[in-house]
N, C-alpha and C positions, 0 to 999 in steps of 0.2 A: 504494500500500500504506500509506503514511504517513497519507493522508487517511482511510482506513478505520479505522486505529487511533485517530486523533483523534476521528472521528465516534463510534466505539464508546465512548471514554472520556467524551465529552460526554453521550451518551445514558445511560450508567450514572450519571453525576453527577445528571442531571435526574431520573431515575427514583427516586433515593434522596432527593433534596431536596424534591420536590413533596409527598409525603405528610406530611412533617414540618411544612411551612408551611401546610398546608390544615386543620389541626386548629383547633378552636374555642379562642380565647384564654381565659386565666384571667379577664380582666375581663368577658368576655361571660358566662362561666359564673357569676361572682359576681353580676352584675346580674340574671340569670335567677333565681338562688337568692333574692335579696332580694325580687324580685317575688312569688315563690312564698310566701315567709315572711310577707309583709305581707298577702296576700289569697289563701290557698290555694284556696278554692272558685272564685273569679273566675279565677285563673290556670289551673286545670284546665279550666274551661269554655272559656276563650279558646284554650287549647292545643288542645283537641279541635276547635274551630272552625277554627283555623289548619290543622290536618292535613286536615280535610274540604275546605278550599279549596286544598289542594295544596302547602302549605309543607312543606319537608323537615325531618325531625328528625335527619338525619345529623350527625355530628360534624365539620362543616366550618365555618370562620369565616364565610364569606359567607351560607350557609344559616342558621347560628345567629343572626347579626345580623338577618337578615330576619324570622326567626321571633320574635325578641325584640321587634323594632319592632312587629310585628303584635299581639303579646300586650299590649304596653304601650298601644297605641292602643285595643285592645279593652277593656282594663280601664278606661281613662280614659273611654271612651264609656259603659261600663256604670255608672260611678259618677255620671254626670250625670243618669241617669234617676231 
C-alpha cells in the first residue's frame, strides 16, 4: 500500500513538472525575434520552408531550438546567393 502511495505521488510530481520545463526558453524566443526583426521576409520564407520539411512550431524548447537553427542556416544560405 505504501508503494502505491509513493508511486502515485511521484507520478503526480512528474506530470506537473514536465510541462513547465518543456516550454521554449526566453533566450530562444528573443533570438527568434531578433532574426525576424533583422530580415522579416527571409525569416518568413525560411519559417515556411522549415514547416514544409517537418519542423514543429510547438512551444517546446527542443523543437524551438531546432526550428531556430534551421531558420538561421536558411537565412545564412540565402544571403550568400
